[in-house]
C-alpha positions as CSV (number, residue, x, y, z in Angstrom):
1,M,25.0,-0.2,-1.7
2,T,23.0,-1.4,-4.4
3,T,23.8,-4.9,-5.8
4,V,25.6,-3.3,-8.6
5,N,27.6,-1.6,-6.5
6,I,28.8,-4.4,-4.7
7,I,29.4,-6.3,-7.8
8,V,31.5,-3.8,-8.9
9,S,33.5,-3.6,-5.5
10,V,34.0,-7.2,-5.4
11,A,35.4,-7.2,-9.1
12,T,37.2,-4.6,-8.8
13,F,38.9,-5.9,-5.2
14,L,39.7,-9.6,-7.4
15,N,41.9,-7.8,-10.0
16,V,43.8,-5.9,-7.4
17,L,44.6,-8.9,-6.1
18,L,45.6,-10.7,-8.9
19,C,47.9,-7.8,-9.8
20,F,49.3,-7.3,-6.7
21,V,50.2,-11.2,-6.4
22,S,51.5,-11.3,-9.6
23,C,53.3,-8.2,-9.5
24,K,54.8,-9.2,-5.9
25,D,55.8,-12.4,-7.5
26,S,57.9,-11.1,-10.0
27,H,59.3,-8.5,-7.7
28,A,60.4,-11.5,-5.2
29,K,61.9,-13.2,-7.8
30,R,64.2,-10.4,-8.6
31,L,65.2,-10.0,-4.8
32,L,65.4,-13.6,-4.5
33,V,69.1,-13.2,-5.8
34,N,70.2,-10.0,-4.4
35,D,69.1,-9.8,-0.8
36,P,67.5,-12.8,1.0
37,H,66.3,-9.8,4.1
38,A,64.7,-8.0,1.9
39,I,62.9,-11.3,0.6
40,Q,61.6,-11.7,4.3
41,D,60.5,-7.9,4.7
42,Q,58.3,-8.4,1.9
43,M,56.4,-12.0,2.6
44,T,55.6,-9.8,5.8
45,H,54.4,-7.2,4.4
46,I,52.4,-8.9,1.9
47,Q,50.8,-11.1,4.6
48,E,49.8,-8.0,6.4
49,E,47.9,-6.4,3.3
50,L,46.3,-10.5,2.9
51,Q,45.2,-10.0,6.3
52,V,43.4,-6.1,5.1
53,L,42.0,-7.6,1.4
54,Q,40.4,-10.2,3.4
55,T,39.0,-7.8,6.1
56,T,37.6,-6.4,3.4
57,V,36.2,-8.9,1.4
58,Q,34.3,-10.0,4.5
59,T,32.9,-6.9,5.2
60,Q,31.8,-6.8,1.3
61,A,30.9,-10.4,2.1
62,G,28.6,-9.0,4.8
63,K,26.7,-6.5,3.0
64,I,25.5,-8.8,-0.1
65,T,24.2,-11.5,2.8
66,S,22.2,-7.9,4.2
67,L,21.3,-7.5,0.9
68,E,19.8,-10.4,0.0
69,Q,17.7,-11.0,3.4
70,Q,16.7,-7.6,2.3
71,L,15.4,-8.7,-1.0
72,S,14.0,-12.3,0.2
73,Q,11.8,-10.1,3.0
74,A,10.4,-8.6,-0.3
75,E,9.6,-11.3,-2.2
76,H,8.0,-13.4,0.5
77,G,6.0,-9.5,1.7
78,T,6.3,-8.1,5.1
79,G,3.4,-6.4,5.5
80,G,2.5,-2.1,4.5
81,A,-0.4,-2.3,1.9
82,T,-3.3,-0.5,2.9
83,F,-6.9,-0.7,2.4
84,V,-9.9,1.0,3.5
85,R,-12.8,-1.1,5.1
86,W,-15.8,0.7,4.1
87,G,-19.0,0.6,5.9
88,R,-17.1,-0.5,9.3
89,T,-14.9,1.0,12.2
90,D,-12.7,-2.7,12.5
91,C,-9.7,-4.8,10.1
92,P,-10.3,-7.9,9.4
93,A,-9.0,-9.9,12.1
94,N,-5.6,-11.9,11.8
95,L,-5.0,-10.6,8.6
96,T,-4.8,-6.8,8.9
97,E,-4.0,-3.5,11.4
98,L,-6.4,-0.7,12.2
99,V,-4.1,2.5,11.3
100,Y,-7.4,4.7,12.4
101,S,-11.3,4.5,12.1
102,G,-13.4,7.1,11.5
103,Y,-16.1,8.8,9.3
104,A,-16.8,8.4,5.8
105,G,-16.5,11.6,4.0
106,G,-16.5,13.5,0.8
107,S,-18.6,16.1,-1.2
108,F,-22.3,17.3,-1.8
109,Y,-24.0,15.0,-4.2
110,T,-25.4,18.4,-6.2
111,H,-22.5,20.2,-6.1
112,K,-20.9,20.3,-9.8
113,G,-17.8,21.5,-8.7
114,A,-17.5,18.5,-6.6
115,A,-14.2,16.5,-5.5
116,A,-14.9,12.9,-7.3
117,N,-13.4,10.8,-4.4
118,Y,-14.6,9.6,-0.7
119,V,-12.5,10.0,1.9
120,C,-11.7,8.6,5.3
121,L,-11.9,11.5,8.2
122,P,-10.0,10.5,11.6
123,R,-12.3,10.5,14.5
124,E,-9.6,13.3,16.3
125,P,-8.7,15.8,13.5
126,V,-5.5,18.2,13.9
127,W,-6.3,21.4,13.4
128,G,-3.5,23.7,11.4
129,P,-2.4,27.0,11.8
130,Y,-5.2,28.4,9.5
131,K,-8.2,26.6,11.3
132,D,-9.8,30.5,11.5
133,L,-9.0,32.3,8.2
134,P,-12.4,34.2,7.2
135,N,-15.0,32.0,5.9
136,D,-15.7,32.8,2.2
137,D,-16.4,31.3,-1.0
138,Y,-13.1,30.7,-2.0
139,S,-12.9,27.0,-1.0
140,A,-14.0,23.6,-1.3
141,R,-16.1,21.8,1.0
142,M,-16.1,18.3,3.3
143,Y,-19.1,17.0,4.2
144,G,-20.0,13.7,5.5
145,A,-21.6,10.4,4.2
146,E,-24.7,8.7,4.2
147,Y,-26.3,5.3,2.9
148,E,-29.0,6.2,0.2
149,S,-31.3,3.7,-1.0
150,H,-34.7,2.8,-1.6
151,P,-37.0,2.6,1.8
152,S,-37.7,-1.1,1.4
153,S,-34.6,-2.5,0.3
154,T,-30.9,-2.3,1.0
155,P,-27.9,-3.5,0.6
156,F,-26.3,-1.7,3.4
157,G,-28.0,-3.7,5.9
158,S,-32.1,-2.6,7.3
159,Q,-32.4,0.6,8.9
160,S,-29.7,1.6,7.0
161,R,-31.3,4.6,4.8
162,D,-29.9,8.0,5.8
163,K,-27.6,6.4,8.5
164,D,-24.4,8.3,8.6
165,V,-21.3,5.8,6.9
166,P,-18.3,4.5,9.0
167,C,-14.6,3.5,8.1
168,A,-11.4,2.2,8.6
169,V,-8.6,2.4,7.6
170,C,-6.3,-1.1,7.4
171,R,-3.1,-2.0,7.4
172,T,-2.0,-5.3,6.4
173,T,0.3,-7.5,8.2
174,S,2.1,-10.0,5.6
175,F,0.8,-8.6,2.5
176,I,2.7,-6.2,0.1
177,S,-0.3,-5.3,-2.6
178,S,-4.0,-4.9,-1.8
179,V,-6.8,-4.7,-4.7
180,M,-10.2,-3.7,-4.9
181,I,-12.1,-5.7,-7.5
182,P,-15.8,-5.1,-8.2
183,A,-18.4,-7.9,-9.6
184,R,-16.5,-10.5,-7.5
185,A,-17.8,-11.9,-4.0
186,T,-14.6,-13.6,-3.7
187,C,-10.6,-13.7,-5.1
188,F,-8.5,-15.1,-7.8
189,S,-6.5,-17.5,-7.1
190,G,-3.3,-16.7,-5.6
191,W,-4.9,-13.8,-3.8
192,T,-6.5,-13.3,0.2
193,K,-9.7,-11.8,0.4
194,A,-9.9,-8.9,3.0
195,Y,-13.7,-7.9,2.8
196,S,-16.0,-8.4,0.7
197,G,-19.2,-6.5,0.2
198,S,-21.8,-4.8,-2.3
199,L,-20.1,-2.1,-5.0
200,A,-21.2,1.3,-4.4
201,A,-20.9,5.3,-5.7
202,G,-22.7,8.1,-6.2
203,N,-26.2,8.4,-8.1
204,Y,-25.9,8.0,-11.8
205,N,-28.2,11.2,-12.4
206,F,-26.8,13.5,-9.9
207,A,-24.4,16.5,-10.4
208,A,-21.3,15.3,-8.2
209,A,-19.0,13.3,-9.4
210,S,-17.9,9.9,-8.0
211,E,-15.7,6.9,-7.1
212,Y,-16.7,3.1,-7.0
213,I,-15.9,2.1,-3.7
214,C,-16.7,-1.3,-1.4
215,V,-18.8,-1.5,1.0
216,D,-18.8,-4.1,3.4
217,E,-21.2,-6.9,3.3
218,H,-21.8,-6.2,7.3
219,A,-22.3,-2.3,7.0
220,Q,-22.6,-0.3,10.4
221,S,-23.6,3.3,9.9
222,V,-22.0,5.5,13.0
223,V,-23.1,5.2,17.0
224,G,-23.8,8.7,17.6
225,G,-24.8,9.9,14.4
226,V,-27.2,11.8,12.8
227,D,-30.5,10.1,12.5
228,A,-31.9,12.6,10.0
229,N,-31.4,13.2,5.8
230,E,-28.8,15.5,5.8
231,N,-27.4,13.6,3.0
232,G,-24.0,15.3,2.0
233,A,-21.9,12.7,0.0
234,L,-23.9,9.5,-0.7
235,F,-23.4,5.7,-0.8
236,F,-25.3,4.6,-3.5
237,A,-25.4,0.6,-4.4
238,V,-24.5,-0.1,-8.1
239,K,-26.1,-2.1,-10.4
240,A,-25.4,-3.1,-14.1
241,E,-26.2,-1.3,-16.9
242,C,-26.2,-3.5,-20.0
243,G,-25.5,-2.0,-23.6
244,S,-21.5,-1.3,-23.6
245,L,-21.2,-3.8,-20.4
246,R,-21.4,-7.0,-22.0
247,C,-24.7,-9.1,-21.0
248,P,-24.1,-11.9,-20.5
249,P,-21.8,-12.8,-18.4
250,Y,-23.3,-9.2,-16.7
251,E,-27.4,-9.3,-15.8
252,Q,-29.3,-5.5,-16.7
253,N,-30.1,-4.3,-13.2
254,K,-28.5,-6.2,-10.8
255,Y,-26.6,-5.2,-7.9
256,L,-23.2,-5.5,-8.2
257,S,-20.7,-7.3,-5.5
258,C,-17.0,-6.5,-4.8
259,V,-14.3,-7.7,-2.8
260,V,-10.9,-6.5,-1.6
261,C,-7.6,-8.4,-1.9
262,M,-4.2,-9.5,-0.6
263,K,-1.2,-11.0,-2.1
């Protein structure tokens, strides 16, 4: 029952009670002159009906209390926001719980019809009924993801070039919203940091579309992954490009950070 319905129900009850008492008083006065026994019967009947009405009021009050508790929980937060921690197989301790961990995936970096977003693929896929349909070109494609960088410098950790990218889907235990903020290593006031790292996306010169994501500052690679340049979906660190981007405060060719915050 919504708050509006509860208020309407209580208001209706009060109106009925006032009318009831008024009508009964008027009727009792008329009976007083004619039949004292009838008055006693009417009083007994009134008491019974008042008991029923009191029970109704208590029930409505209980529903209002329950609704107030639900609203209070929503205001103070009871968890539920989810986010992906890119480059890790675990979730921030004491703040979140692991939904599942897996492998970063997406479209091949040169495909013109590529999907734009990266996804976190679970380690244990469950196949549907159409798994073995004949193979043809009437389909999209899913590839794994690799870190890409200059051989001598990378924000994703030493020796990370061409390594497969892990991921973890995390659920907050005491926050109801989350947001990834680019170009920040800390959260704004009133928010709690889940993790920070380096902003990543596809290379600006490749055909496939991509999205901006936040790779953890302590990025890992997939244990047992293919240690070879297989390509697929690629993670490049993001640099600032001055022009329409205001500089300062931004600086040309500087790598951008990122942070995931909760509230």
